[in-house]
C-alpha positions in Angstrom: 27.6 91.7 -76.0 26.8 93.5 -79.1 25.3 96.9 -79.3 21.8 97.3 -80.9 21.6 99.3 -84.0 19.3 102.2 -84.3 16.8 100.3 -86.4 16.7 97.5 -83.8 16.0 100.0 -81.1 13.2 101.4 -83.2 11.7 97.9 -83.7 12.0 97.3 -79.9 10.3 100.7 -79.3 7.5 99.8 -81.7 6.8 96.5 -79.8 6.8 98.3 -76.5 4.5 101.0 -77.9 2.1 98.4 -79.3 1.8 96.8 -75.8 1.2 100.2 -74.3 -1.6 100.8 -76.8 -3.2 97.4 -76.0 -3.0 98.1 -72.3 -4.6 101.6 -72.8 -7.4 100.1 -74.8 -8.1 97.5 -72.1 -8.2 100.2 -69.5 -10.5 102.3 -71.7 -12.9 99.3 -72.1 -12.9 98.8 -68.4 -13.6 102.4 -67.8 -16.5 102.4 -70.3 -18.1 99.4 -68.6 -18.0 101.2 -65.3 -19.4 104.3 -66.8 -22.2 102.4 -68.5 -23.1 100.7 -65.1 -23.1 104.1 -63.4 -25.4 105.6 -66.1 -27.7 102.6 -65.8 -27.9 103.1 -62.1 -28.7 106.8 -62.6 -31.5 105.9 -65.0 -32.9 103.3 -62.6 -32.8 105.9 -59.8 -34.5 108.5 -62.0 -37.3 106.1 -62.8 -37.8 105.1 -59.2 -37.8 108.8 -58.1 -40.3 109.7 -60.8 -42.7 106.8 -59.9 -42.3 107.7 -56.2 -43.2 111.4 -56.9 -46.3 110.4 -58.9 -47.4 108.1 -56.1 -46.7 110.7 -53.4 -48.7 113.3 -55.3 -51.6 110.8 -55.5 -51.4 110.2 -51.7 -51.2 114.0 -51.0 -54.2 114.8 -53.2 -57.3 113.3 -51.5 -59.6 114.2 -54.5 -57.4 112.4 -57.0 -56.9 109.5 -54.7 -60.7 109.2 -54.4 -61.1 109.5 -58.2 -58.5 106.8 -58.7 -60.2 104.4 -56.2 -63.6 104.9 -57.8 -62.2 104.6 -61.3 -60.7 101.2 -60.4 -64.3 100.0 -59.6 -65.6 101.4 -63.0 -65.5 104.5 -65.1 -69.2 105.0 -64.6 -68.4 106.2 -61.1 -66.8 109.3 -62.5 -68.3 112.5 -63.8 -66.8 114.2 -66.9 -64.3 116.4 -65.0 -63.2 113.5 -62.8 -62.7 111.3 -65.9 -60.4 113.9 -67.4 -58.4 114.2 -64.2 -58.1 110.4 -64.2 -56.9 110.4 -67.8 -54.3 113.1 -67.0 -53.1 110.9 -64.1 -52.9 107.9 -66.4 -51.0 109.9 -69.0 -48.4 110.9 -66.4 -47.8 107.3 -65.5 -47.8 106.0 -69.1 -45.4 108.8 -69.9 -43.0 107.4 -67.3 -43.2 104.0 -68.9 -42.7 105.5 -72.4 -39.6 107.4 -71.1 -38.2 104.2 -69.7 -38.9 102.4 -73.0 -37.1 105.2 -74.9 -34.1 104.9 -72.7 -34.0 101.2 -73.3 -34.6 101.4 -77.1 -31.9 104.0 -77.6 -29.4 102.0 -75.5 -29.2 104.4 -72.6 -30.0 101.3 -70.4 -29.1 97.8 -71.2 -31.3 94.8 -71.9 -31.6 94.0 -68.2 -34.9 95.7 -67.2 -34.7 95.2 -63.4 -38.5 94.6 -63.4 -39.6 98.0 -64.6 -41.4 96.7 -67.7 -43.2 94.2 -65.5 -44.1 96.9 -63.0 -45.6 99.2 -65.7 -47.3 96.3 -67.4 -49.0 95.3 -64.2 -49.9 98.9 -63.4 -51.4 99.3 -66.9 -53.5 96.1 -66.4 -54.8 97.5 -63.2 -55.7 101.1 -64.1 -56.0 101.4 -67.9 -59.0 100.0 -69.8 -59.0 99.4 -73.5 -61.4 102.3 -73.9 -59.1 104.7 -72.0 -56.0 103.5 -73.9 -57.9 104.2 -77.2 -58.6 107.7 -76.0 -55.0 108.3 -74.8 -52.7 106.5 -77.3 -52.6 109.4 -79.8 -50.3 111.1 -77.4 -47.8 108.3 -77.6 -46.3 108.1 -81.1 -43.7 105.3 -80.7 -45.1 102.2 -82.3 -42.9 99.9 -80.1 -44.2 101.5 -76.9 -47.8 101.3 -78.1 -47.2 97.6 -78.8 -46.0 97.1 -75.2 -49.1 98.8 -73.8 -51.4 96.8 -76.2 -49.6 93.6 -75.0 -50.1 94.5 -71.3 -53.8 95.2 -72.0 -54.3 91.9 -73.8 -52.8 89.7 -71.0 
């Protein structure tokens, strides 16, 4: 058996090194996928917790709960102060949707929505009138988000 020359050993080492780099890259991609999935789960949990907190605050505030129930029947059932409280409550909820929209549009969460857009669209149809949206939309500057709200209101 003949001995390998130094240049042959170097070539062999380069091939082994190339395989090691490929394996390292594959492991890195796998790690990134797992990290992305973990971040997506954290964003979903944060959205759920925020929605839950808003709902609990409504349930724990009899005055706001009453205002919300009367507003659902018609805005004429509210005095000026109650209408402003209702708008503030709407803004908080729409802000949650806008935050979720921002996370999705910046790539923090993937294209799979897990029903959040449907949830917020249905919520908007139920609680936000066109008149209220026209009064609130100046606070939401993202044209893409505004388009989503407009679409929910037109359905």
